[in-house]
C-alpha positions in Angstrom: -98.2 99.9 113.7 -98.8 97.0 115.9 -98.3 93.4 114.9 -102.1 92.8 115.0 -102.7 96.1 112.5 -99.2 94.5 110.4 -101.9 90.9 110.5 -104.5 92.8 110.0 -103.4 94.3 106.5 -101.6 90.9 105.4 -105.3 89.2 105.4 -107.0 92.0 103.2 -104.4 92.0 100.7 -104.7 88.3 100.7 -108.2 88.6 100.1 -107.8 91.2 97.6 -105.8 88.1 95.9 -108.1 85.5 95.9 -110.2 84.5 92.8 -114.1 84.0 93.4 -113.7 80.4 94.3 -111.2 80.9 96.9 -113.0 83.7 98.6 -116.4 81.2 98.6 -114.3 78.9 100.4 -112.7 81.4 102.8 -116.4 82.2 103.2 -117.6 78.6 103.7 -114.3 78.7 106.4 -115.3 81.5 108.2 -119.2 80.6 108.2 -118.5 77.3 109.9 -117.3 78.8 112.8 -120.2 81.0 113.2 -122.6 78.8 116.2 -124.6 81.1 117.7 -123.5 84.1 120.2 -119.7 83.0 119.5 -120.0 84.1 115.9 -116.2 84.8 114.8 -116.8 86.8 111.2 -120.3 88.2 110.3 -121.8 86.6 106.5 -124.7 88.1 106.4 -123.9 90.6 104.0 -121.7 88.4 102.4 -124.2 86.3 100.4 -124.4 82.9 102.5 -127.2 80.8 101.8 -130.4 82.3 102.6 -129.5 85.6 100.6 -128.5 82.7 97.8 -132.0 81.1 98.1 -133.8 84.4 98.0 -132.4 86.1 95.5 -132.0 82.9 93.3 -135.1 81.6 94.2 -133.7 78.0 94.1 -130.8 76.0 95.8 -131.1 72.2 95.0 -131.3 71.9 97.9 -131.7 68.1 97.9 -128.0 67.9 96.8 -126.8 71.0 98.8 -124.1 68.4 100.5 -121.7 67.7 97.1 -121.9 71.4 96.7 -124.3 71.5 93.9 -124.5 74.3 92.5 -123.2 76.6 95.0 -120.1 78.1 93.5 -121.8 78.2 90.2 -124.5 80.6 91.6 -121.9 81.8 94.0 -120.1 82.8 90.9 -123.4 84.6 88.8 -123.6 86.8 92.0 -120.2 88.0 92.2 -120.1 88.9 89.2 -123.4 91.2 89.0 -123.1 94.9 89.0 -124.1 96.3 92.5 -127.4 97.2 92.6 -127.3 99.1 96.2 
C-alpha cells in the first residue's frame, strides 16, 4: 500500500462517518473548486444545484446566497430511497 492509498482510505472513512449537513458542506467545498476544465471533483451525480432545481421544481433562488432551503432540500433528497 502506498501513502496515496492510505490517504484515500482516510478520506473515504471520514466521508462514511459524515452526517447529511457535513456531507452537503463537503460537496459545496468540492463544487467551489470545479471551475472550467480544471475540475478537481465531479459533483454532477451528487445532487448539485441544477439537479436540485430539476428534481424539486423550485429553489428560492432569490435567497440562494443565504442558503435558503438548500440544506432542507438536500436532506429530503438524501433520505429518499434510491430510484435508479
